[in-house]
matplotlib code that plots the C-alpha trace (Angstrom):
import matplotlib.pyplot as plt

x = [29.0, 28.9, 25.8, 27.7, 26.7, 23.3, 22.9, 25.3, 23.0, 19.7, 18.6, 19.3, 16.5, 14.3, 11.7, 11.1, 7.7, 9.7, 12.9, 13.5, 11.3, 13.8, 17.0, 15.8, 15.7, 19.3, 20.2, 18.8, 19.9, 23.5, 23.3, 22.7, 25.3, 28.1, 28.3, 27.9, 30.6, 34.5, 35.1, 37.5, 38.8, 39.6, 35.7, 34.0, 31.0, 28.3, 28.2, 24.6, 24.3, 24.3, 22.3, 24.5, 25.4, 22.5, 20.0, 21.4, 20.1, 23.1, 26.7, 27.6, 31.6, 33.4, 32.9, 29.3, 27.1, 23.3, 21.2, 17.9, 15.6, 14.6, 18.3, 19.4, 15.5, 14.9, 11.0, 8.7, 5.1, 1.4, -0.3, -3.6, -6.9, -10.1, -9.2, -12.1, -13.3, -10.4, -10.3, -10.9, -10.5, -6.9, -4.2, -1.8, -1.7, -3.1, -1.0, -3.2, -2.0, -2.9, 0.2, 2.7, 4.4, 4.6, 8.0, 9.7, 9.7, 8.3, 4.9, 2.2, 0.4, -1.9, -4.8, -4.1, -6.6, -5.9, -6.7, -6.4, -4.6, -5.4, -3.5, -2.8, 0.5, -1.5, -0.8, 2.7, 3.1, 2.5, 3.8, 6.4, 9.8, 12.4, 13.6, 10.7, 10.1, 7.0, 5.8, 2.0, 1.4, -2.6, -3.5, -0.8, 2.0, 5.5, 4.1, 6.8, 7.2, 9.6, 9.4, 10.9, 11.9, 9.3, 6.7, 5.4, 2.9, 1.7, 0.4, -0.4, -3.2, -3.3, -2.5, 0.9, 3.9, 6.7, 10.4, 12.9, 16.0, 18.5, 20.5, 23.6, 21.5, 19.3, 21.2, 18.7, 20.4, 17.3, 14.7, 16.5, 16.8, 12.9, 12.2, 14.3, 13.2, 15.2, 12.8, 9.6, 9.8, 10.1, 7.4, 5.2, 6.2, 4.0, 0.8, -2.0, -5.5, -8.4, -7.1, -3.3, -1.4, 2.0, 2.5, 5.0, 7.2, 7.4, 8.7, 11.7, 12.7, 13.3, 16.6, 18.9, 22.9, 23.9, 27.4, 29.5, 28.2, 30.5, 30.3, 26.1, 27.1, 28.5, 25.9, 23.1, 24.8, 25.4, 21.7, 21.1, 23.0, 21.8, 18.2, 18.6, 19.6, 17.0, 14.5, 16.2, 15.9, 12.2, 11.8, 13.2, 11.4, 7.9, 9.3, 10.3, 6.6, 5.3, 6.6, 6.0, 2.1, 2.4, 3.7, 1.7, -1.9, -0.5, 0.0, -3.4, -5.1, -3.2, -4.2, -7.9, -7.9, -6.5, -6.1, -4.6, -0.9, 1.4, -0.1, -0.6, 3.6, 3.0, 1.0, 4.3, 6.9, 9.9, 10.5, 7.4, 5.1, 1.3, -1.1, -2.4, -5.7, -5.3, -4.9, -8.4, -10.3, -9.2, -9.6, -13.3, -13.8, -12.9, -15.3, -18.2, -17.3, -17.0, -13.5, -11.5, -12.6, -13.9, -17.5, -19.4, -23.5, -25.9, -25.3, -28.4, -29.0, -31.1, -31.8, -30.2, -34.0, -34.3, -32.2, -33.1, -34.7, -36.0, -36.5, -33.2, -33.4, -31.7, -30.1, -30.6, -30.5, -30.8, -27.3, -25.0, -24.3, -21.5, -23.2, -20.4, -22.9, -25.4, -25.4, -22.7, -23.5, -21.4, -19.5, -20.5, -16.7, -16.5, -18.6, -16.4, -13.1, -11.5, -10.3, -10.8, -15.1, -15.7, -17.2, -14.5, -16.4, -13.6, -15.3, -18.2, -19.7, -22.3, -26.3, -29.4, -32.0, -35.0, -34.7, -37.3, -35.0, -32.1, -33.6, -34.4, -31.4, -29.4, -26.6, -26.5, -23.1, -23.1, -25.3, -24.3, -24.1, -24.0, -23.6, -26.0, -24.3, -20.7, -19.1, -16.7, -18.1, -16.1, -17.9, -21.1, -23.3, -20.3, -20.8, -18.8, -20.1, -20.4, -18.8, -19.8, -16.1, -16.5, -19.0, -20.9, -24.3, -23.8, -26.3, -25.9, -26.3, -29.0, -26.4, -25.9, -28.0, -28.7, -29.3, -30.2, -29.4, -31.1, -28.4, -30.3, -29.3, -26.1, -23.3, -22.7, -19.3, -20.1, -22.3, -20.4, -17.6, -20.2, -21.7, -18.2, -16.7, -15.7, -18.9, -21.6, -20.1, -20.2, -23.9, -24.3, -22.2, -24.4, -27.7, -25.9, -27.3, -25.2, -27.6, -26.0, -22.1, -23.0, -23.5, -25.8, -27.8, -31.4, -31.7, -34.8, -31.8, -29.8, -32.1, -32.8, -29.4, -28.4, -25.9, -24.8, -25.9, -24.0, -24.9, -23.8, -20.8, -19.4, -20.1, -17.8, -15.2, -14.7, -15.1, -11.9, -9.9, -10.6, -9.6, -6.4, -5.5, -6.5, -4.5, -1.5, -1.9, -2.0, 1.4, 2.4, 1.4, 3.3, 6.3, 6.2, 5.8, 8.9, 11.0, 9.2, 10.2, 13.7, 14.2, 13.2, 15.6, 18.3, 17.7, 16.8, 20.5, 21.8, 19.7, 20.8, 24.7, 24.3, 22.0, 23.1, 19.3, 17.6, 14.3, 12.6, 13.4, 10.2, 9.3, 8.3, 7.0, 8.7, 6.2, 8.2, 5.6, 6.8, 9.7, 9.9, 9.5, 13.1, 11.8, 14.0, 13.9, 13.8, 11.8, 14.6, 17.5, 19.3, 20.1, 18.4, 20.4, 21.7, 20.3, 17.5, 14.8, 17.2, 20.5, 22.9, 26.3, 29.2, 26.4, 26.5, 23.8, 20.4, 21.4, 24.5, 26.4, 26.4, 29.4, 32.1, 31.9, 28.0, 26.1, 23.5, 20.5, 18.3, 16.0, 12.7, 13.9, 15.9, 12.8, 10.6, 12.9, 12.7, 9.2, 8.0, 9.9, 8.7, 5.1, 5.3, 6.6, 3.9, 1.6, 2.4, 2.4, -1.4, -2.1, -0.3, -1.8, -5.4, -5.8, -7.8, -8.4, -10.0, -9.6, -11.0, -9.5, -6.0, -6.6, -7.5, -5.1, -1.7, -3.0, -1.8, -3.7, -5.3, -3.5, -0.2, -2.4, -3.3, 0.1, 1.5, -0.8, -0.2, 3.5, 2.5, 0.2, 2.9, 5.2, 2.4, 2.2, -1.6, -4.4, -7.8, -11.2, -14.8, -15.1, -15.8, -16.7, -16.5, -12.7, -10.6, -7.0, -5.4, -2.5, -1.3, -0.7, -3.8, -2.1, -2.5, -4.1, -7.5, -7.8, -8.9]
y = [-2.3, -4.3, -4.3, -2.3, 0.5, -0.3, -0.1, 3.2, 5.0, 3.9, 7.2, 8.7, 5.9, 5.4, 6.9, 4.4, 2.0, -1.1, -0.1, -2.2, -5.6, -5.1, -4.6, -8.3, -9.9, -8.4, -9.3, -13.1, -12.9, -12.3, -15.1, -18.3, -16.8, -16.8, -12.9, -13.1, -15.2, -15.9, -19.2, -22.1, -24.1, -27.0, -27.0, -29.5, -29.8, -31.7, -35.6, -35.1, -35.8, -32.7, -31.1, -30.7, -27.3, -27.3, -26.6, -24.6, -21.4, -19.1, -19.6, -20.5, -20.7, -23.6, -25.5, -25.1, -27.5, -27.3, -30.3, -30.7, -30.4, -34.1, -35.1, -33.4, -34.8, -37.7, -37.3, -35.2, -35.8, -33.5, -33.6, -35.2, -35.1, -35.1, -34.5, -32.2, -35.5, -35.2, -31.3, -30.1, -27.4, -28.7, -31.2, -30.9, -28.8, -28.6, -26.3, -24.5, -22.9, -20.1, -20.5, -19.8, -17.1, -15.1, -13.6, -15.4, -18.9, -17.6, -19.5, -17.1, -18.8, -16.4, -18.5, -22.2, -25.2, -28.4, -32.2, -35.6, -37.1, -40.8, -43.7, -45.4, -44.7, -41.6, -40.3, -40.4, -40.0, -36.0, -35.3, -32.3, -32.5, -29.8, -28.5, -29.4, -26.9, -26.6, -25.1, -24.6, -26.1, -25.0, -22.0, -19.1, -21.7, -20.8, -19.5, -20.8, -22.3, -23.6, -25.7, -24.7, -26.4, -25.9, -26.6, -29.3, -31.9, -31.2, -32.0, -30.3, -30.6, -31.8, -28.2, -28.1, -30.2, -31.3, -31.0, -33.0, -32.1, -34.8, -33.7, -32.1, -29.7, -28.2, -25.3, -22.9, -21.9, -24.5, -22.1, -18.9, -19.7, -21.2, -17.3, -16.3, -15.0, -17.5, -20.0, -18.1, -18.4, -22.1, -22.0, -20.2, -21.8, -25.8, -24.0, -26.0, -25.6, -22.9, -23.1, -23.5, -26.6, -27.8, -31.4, -33.3, -34.4, -30.5, -29.7, -32.7, -31.6, -27.6, -26.5, -25.3, -23.7, -25.8, -24.4, -26.4, -26.9, -25.0, -22.2, -22.8, -21.6, -18.7, -17.7, -17.9, -16.0, -13.2, -13.1, -13.0, -9.7, -8.1, -8.9, -7.5, -4.6, -4.4, -4.6, -1.7, 0.7, -0.2, 0.3, 3.8, 4.8, 3.6, 6.3, 9.2, 8.2, 8.8, 12.1, 13.1, 12.5, 14.1, 17.2, 16.8, 16.8, 20.0, 21.8, 20.7, 22.0, 25.0, 25.8, 24.9, 27.2, 30.5, 29.0, 32.3, 32.7, 32.6, 29.6, 27.3, 27.3, 24.7, 22.6, 22.0, 21.9, 20.3, 18.4, 16.3, 15.5, 15.9, 13.0, 14.9, 13.1, 14.5, 18.1, 17.8, 17.2, 19.7, 22.1, 20.8, 20.9, 24.8, 25.5, 24.0, 26.1, 29.4, 29.7, 29.8, 33.5, 36.7, 35.9, 38.8, 37.8, 35.5, 31.9, 29.6, 26.3, 24.5, 20.4, 19.3, 18.6, 22.1, 23.7, 21.3, 22.4, 19.1, 15.9, 13.3, 10.5, 7.4, 6.3, 3.6, -0.2, -1.8, -3.7, -2.5, -4.2, -5.1, -2.7, 0.4, 2.5, 2.6, 5.4, 5.5, 4.7, 5.6, 2.9, 3.6, 4.5, 7.0, 9.0, 8.1, 7.7, 11.1, 12.9, 16.2, 15.6, 15.7, 12.6, 10.4, 10.8, 8.1, 5.8, 4.0, 1.3, 1.5, 0.4, 0.6, 3.0, 4.4, 8.3, 8.5, 7.1, 8.8, 12.4, 11.3, 10.6, 12.5, 14.2, 18.2, 20.2, 20.9, 18.0, 16.5, 12.6, 10.3, 6.9, 4.9, 1.6, 0.8, -2.1, 0.8, 3.0, 6.1, 5.9, 5.4, 9.1, 10.4, 12.9, 14.1, 16.8, 16.3, 18.8, 17.1, 18.4, 15.2, 17.1, 13.1, 12.0, 10.3, 8.9, 7.5, 4.1, 3.1, 3.5, 7.0, 9.2, 13.0, 15.9, 19.1, 22.3, 25.5, 27.7, 31.2, 30.1, 27.6, 27.0, 23.5, 23.1, 24.7, 22.2, 19.3, 20.2, 21.1, 17.1, 15.7, 17.6, 15.1, 17.1, 16.8, 13.0, 11.8, 12.7, 10.8, 7.7, 7.3, 6.8, 4.2, 0.6, -2.4, -4.9, -8.0, -6.9, -3.3, -0.4, 2.3, 4.4, 6.1, 9.3, 10.2, 9.8, 12.2, 14.8, 15.1, 16.0, 20.0, 21.9, 25.7, 27.7, 31.3, 34.2, 33.4, 35.6, 33.9, 30.5, 31.8, 33.2, 29.7, 27.9, 29.8, 29.4, 25.7, 25.3, 27.5, 25.1, 21.6, 23.1, 23.2, 19.7, 18.6, 19.7, 18.7, 14.9, 15.3, 16.0, 13.3, 10.6, 12.0, 11.9, 8.4, 7.0, 9.0, 6.9, 4.0, 4.1, 4.5, 2.0, -0.4, 1.2, -0.4, -3.7, -4.0, -3.8, -6.4, -8.8, -8.6, -8.1, -4.5, -3.1, -1.6, 2.1, 4.5, 8.0, 10.5, 13.8, 16.4, 19.9, 23.1, 25.0, 24.7, 23.9, 20.2, 19.5, 18.1, 16.0, 14.7, 11.8, 13.3, 16.6, 17.6, 17.1, 20.2, 18.9, 17.0, 14.0, 15.4, 13.2, 12.5, 13.2, 13.5, 12.1, 10.6, 11.4, 8.4, 5.4, 3.4, 3.5, 0.7, -1.5, -2.3, -5.2, -9.0, -10.5, -11.1, -15.4, -15.3, -17.9, -16.4, -17.5, -19.7, -18.0, -19.3, -18.4, -14.9, -13.6, -14.6, -12.5, -10.0, -9.8, -10.3, -7.2, -5.2, -6.5, -5.2, -2.0, -1.2, -2.2, 0.3, 2.6, 2.0, 1.8, 5.4, 6.9, 5.6, 5.7, 1.8, -1.3, -4.1, -7.2, -7.1, -3.7, -4.4, -7.4, -4.6, -2.1, -4.7, -7.6, -10.0, -13.3, -13.3, -15.9, -13.7, -10.9, -12.7, -13.4, -9.8, -7.8, -11.2, -9.7, -5.9, -7.1, -8.9, -5.8, -3.4, -1.7, -2.7, -3.1, -4.3, -2.7, -4.5, -8.1, -10.6, -8.8, -5.8, -5.9, -3.1, -2.8, 0.5, 2.1, 0.9, 4.0, 5.6, 7.9, 6.7, 9.3, 8.4, 9.0, 5.7]
z = [-15.0, -11.6, -9.2, -6.5, -10.2, -9.7, -6.4, -6.2, -8.8, -6.7, -5.9, -9.5, -10.9, -8.0, -9.9, -12.3, -11.0, -10.8, -9.8, -6.8, -8.1, -11.5, -9.2, -7.4, -11.2, -12.3, -8.8, -9.6, -13.1, -12.4, -9.7, -12.2, -14.5, -12.4, -12.1, -8.3, -7.1, -7.8, -9.5, -8.4, -11.1, -7.6, -7.6, -10.0, -11.1, -9.3, -10.9, -12.8, -16.1, -18.6, -21.3, -24.6, -26.0, -28.5, -25.4, -23.1, -23.0, -22.0, -21.3, -18.0, -16.2, -17.5, -13.9, -13.9, -16.0, -17.2, -16.1, -15.8, -12.4, -11.6, -12.3, -8.8, -7.3, -5.0, -5.5, -7.8, -6.9, -7.2, -3.6, -2.1, -4.1, -2.5, 1.2, 2.1, 3.8, 6.2, 7.1, 10.6, 13.1, 14.3, 13.3, 10.0, 8.2, 4.6, 2.4, -1.0, -3.6, -1.7, 0.6, -2.0, -3.2, -6.4, -6.3, -3.6, -1.7, 1.4, 2.6, 4.0, 6.7, 7.8, 6.3, 7.0, 6.3, 8.6, 8.4, 9.9, 7.3, 6.5, 7.6, 4.4, 1.9, 0.8, 4.0, 3.7, 0.1, -0.1, 4.1, 3.9, 5.0, 6.1, 2.6, 0.4, -2.6, -3.6, -7.2, -7.9, -11.5, -12.1, -12.0, -11.7, -12.3, -10.8, -7.3, -5.1, -1.0, 0.9, 3.4, 6.6, 9.4, 11.8, 9.5, 11.6, 10.1, 6.5, 3.3, -0.3, -2.1, -6.0, -7.3, -6.0, -6.9, -4.0, -5.1, -2.5, -3.8, -3.1, 0.1, -1.2, -3.5, -0.9, 0.4, -1.0, -4.7, -6.5, -5.1, -6.2, -9.1, -9.5, -8.7, -11.6, -14.5, -16.3, -14.4, -14.9, -18.8, -18.7, -16.1, -18.7, -21.9, -21.4, -19.8, -21.5, -21.0, -20.0, -16.3, -17.1, -15.8, -15.3, -15.8, -13.3, -16.3, -17.3, -13.6, -14.6, -17.3, -16.3, -16.9, -14.6, -14.6, -11.9, -10.1, -8.0, -4.3, -2.5, -5.1, -4.8, -0.8, -1.6, -4.1, -1.7, 0.6, -1.7, -3.0, 0.8, 1.2, -1.8, -1.2, 2.4, 0.5, -1.6, 1.6, 3.2, -0.2, -0.3, 3.6, 3.1, 0.3, 1.5, 4.8, 1.8, 0.5, 3.8, 4.5, 1.3, 1.4, 4.6, 2.5, -0.3, 2.1, 4.0, 0.2, -0.6, 2.6, 2.3, -1.5, -0.7, 2.6, 0.4, -3.8, -4.2, -6.3, -3.8, -2.3, -6.0, -6.0, -3.4, -5.0, -7.9, -5.7, -6.4, -3.2, -3.3, -5.8, -4.9, -7.6, -10.5, -9.6, -6.5, -7.7, -9.6, -6.9, -5.4, -8.2, -8.3, -5.1, -5.0, -8.1, -6.4, -3.2, -5.5, -3.6, -7.1, -8.0, -6.0, -5.7, -7.2, -7.9, -6.0, -6.0, -5.7, -5.1, -7.6, -8.7, -11.8, -12.9, -12.7, -15.0, -17.8, -21.3, -21.7, -19.7, -19.9, -22.3, -22.0, -25.6, -28.1, -26.1, -29.5, -29.9, -32.9, -36.4, -38.2, -41.2, -41.0, -43.3, -39.6, -37.6, -35.3, -31.5, -28.5, -26.2, -23.0, -21.9, -24.6, -21.4, -19.1, -20.4, -20.6, -17.4, -19.0, -18.8, -22.7, -24.6, -27.1, -30.4, -31.7, -29.5, -31.0, -32.9, -36.1, -35.3, -37.4, -36.7, -38.2, -39.2, -36.2, -34.1, -35.0, -34.9, -31.3, -30.3, -31.9, -29.9, -30.1, -29.3, -25.1, -24.3, -21.1, -20.5, -17.5, -16.8, -15.3, -14.8, -14.7, -12.9, -11.1, -8.6, -9.8, -13.4, -12.4, -12.5, -13.9, -16.5, -19.8, -22.5, -26.2, -27.9, -31.4, -32.9, -35.1, -37.2, -37.8, -36.4, -33.2, -30.7, -27.1, -25.9, -23.4, -20.8, -21.0, -20.3, -22.2, -20.4, -22.2, -19.6, -20.2, -21.8, -20.7, -16.6, -17.1, -19.2, -20.1, -19.0, -15.5, -14.7, -16.0, -14.0, -10.7, -11.2, -11.3, -8.1, -5.1, -2.8, -5.7, -6.6, -2.8, -3.3, -6.5, -4.9, -2.4, -4.7, -6.4, -5.7, -6.9, -9.5, -10.8, -10.1, -12.1, -10.0, -11.1, -10.5, -12.5, -14.5, -12.0, -9.0, -10.5, -11.4, -7.5, -7.4, -6.1, -7.1, -6.8, -9.8, -9.6, -12.6, -16.1, -16.0, -12.4, -14.3, -17.0, -14.9, -13.0, -15.8, -17.6, -14.1, -14.3, -17.5, -16.5, -13.7, -15.1, -18.0, -15.6, -14.1, -17.6, -18.3, -14.4, -15.1, -18.2, -16.9, -13.9, -16.4, -18.4, -15.3, -14.7, -18.1, -18.1, -14.6, -16.0, -19.1, -17.0, -15.1, -18.3, -19.8, -16.5, -16.5, -20.1, -19.0, -16.3, -18.2, -21.7, -22.8, -24.0, -24.1, -26.8, -26.3, -25.7, -26.8, -24.2, -25.1, -23.1, -22.2, -23.1, -21.4, -17.8, -16.5, -15.8, -11.9, -10.6, -7.8, -4.9, -3.1, 0.1, 0.6, 3.4, 0.4, -0.7, -3.8, -6.9, -8.0, -11.2, -14.4, -12.6, -14.9, -17.9, -19.4, -16.4, -18.1, -18.3, -19.0, -21.9, -24.1, -23.4, -26.0, -24.2, -26.3, -24.7, -22.8, -25.0, -23.8, -23.8, -26.1, -28.0, -26.4, -28.6, -31.0, -28.7, -25.4, -26.2, -28.0, -25.0, -22.4, -24.9, -26.1, -21.9, -21.2, -24.2, -23.7, -20.2, -21.3, -23.8, -21.7, -18.7, -21.0, -22.4, -18.4, -18.2, -21.2, -20.8, -17.0, -17.0, -19.0, -19.3, -20.6, -23.6, -24.4, -23.9, -26.1, -28.7, -28.2, -28.2, -29.9, -27.5, -26.7, -23.6, -21.9, -22.4, -21.4, -17.8, -17.7, -17.9, -15.7, -13.1, -13.5, -13.0, -10.1, -8.2, -9.0, -7.4, -10.3, -11.2, -9.2, -10.1, -9.8, -10.1, -10.3, -13.4, -16.2, -14.9, -14.1, -15.1, -14.4, -13.2, -11.7, -8.4, -7.2, -8.6, -10.5, -14.0, -16.8, -17.6, -21.4, -22.4]

ax = plt.figure().add_subplot(projection="3d")
ax.plot(x, y, z, "-o")
ax.set_aspect("equal")
plt.show()
């Protein structure tokens, strides 16, 4: 197995969420192990102090050596402090951490500060030169920047480290190494303090696998060639995704105009994937518009307040207790986390309440709960139905409003679907206001929202049709996840063969109720690549045997490399399962410490797999393409 096989099989595992990103990792991993270039015994390693064999992380070719970054450098220093007094609208560039990049070393110069530097020695010490390497050493440690020839006069602040290599080592091999996974593990090891800090002495101690000078240049040329190929693959993927998005929108529009059996097949077409979230929105929109079934009776427009059997009520405001014998009080997330719009009755704490309050706030089957405050607009005013399937006494918290509908004129399930349908959600969201970082609205405003009320018989038929279509979407979503996991497992096997590392196997659930859609990478393609959603013949298992001449990685380093991969896989799977996570929810589910979780989330954000919503305490992490399943 070699890198050519990895590129040749790209169409097969392109469905893996981070395919090209991991391909880049493999390229760099091979580069720093001598896997991209031919070795020549006549080429001798540079004359620098070498590390003892007990210190090395993995074996390298015989004419390479393990060295420390400090021994390859003329200067390692941090930037200037307290230069705000020298800020100006023009002059020399003053680079900060915001100008550095994660995963590559291109400077981001769209936003640059300028300074008129002092004439003193401080104005000379931190002046940048072409080929200098910048490394962030506080906060997000390990972001990089390579100073180009065209930089002009420029300086850095104290949050970045300047590494000026000896002239013979400035061919870009070192900066390519610094963006590899092996370098990232070293950046992560000695971080200290709340803000994370990396000392200049830590930078000097970074361990580097060093090839002969001529081979360094060959490696850089090969990395450039392969990274350019990754760029082209990414561009092709974006074009395909854009075409598929057009086809998906057209299919949704066609179904919305005529939700017939003939048109529903276009929602599950094998040539493109429609976001399950968009499918659910379309189904609810058609339901509230009366287009899912043939209309028979009269449809009246009524306010929510007019169909209630008793006044709405905010829940218990008293804080929870540690006494598990107290009354079960739902968490706020119990009313917002499930994408089937049912309350998660297993998401609760306990509270000490007198019997009178228990009776007043006790939830009954069919009750509707609406979230009145949340850091995410999508959850503010969101309705869910309480089934009472737990059989236990439960009460709602203050931020979940309880509504009881008049069951003589309305089905609770129909009202729940209608209040979550996009046309009515647009009205609800327009009523929301932001207070202290939280978005919300009152019960009074919610009760003014109007919704169409057909006859009870028609409501039953609408609910049955929605349930039927939602079940199809659920199975479709599970099959998309299975296809992605299959692609990821194939990619894992290829990566394992090329790097000698393994990732913990994932388990997936297949749905037998519906054929697994085979999604081509190109809507115009005639056939699906074999093995796209299943086993690929001829591949070795994911637990590939490492190279025969590879030394065991020291336990701490090897464990860290495997652990990070496993933790990333576990966190990604958790996000797919639950749809969104706060930091505290992720910590509770994974038992990882906050610093580790921050690093994992940053990695997933860098890869475009995760995005954030909300700010500060209200921040949540979600799937980067908006396709994560929300079943918290």
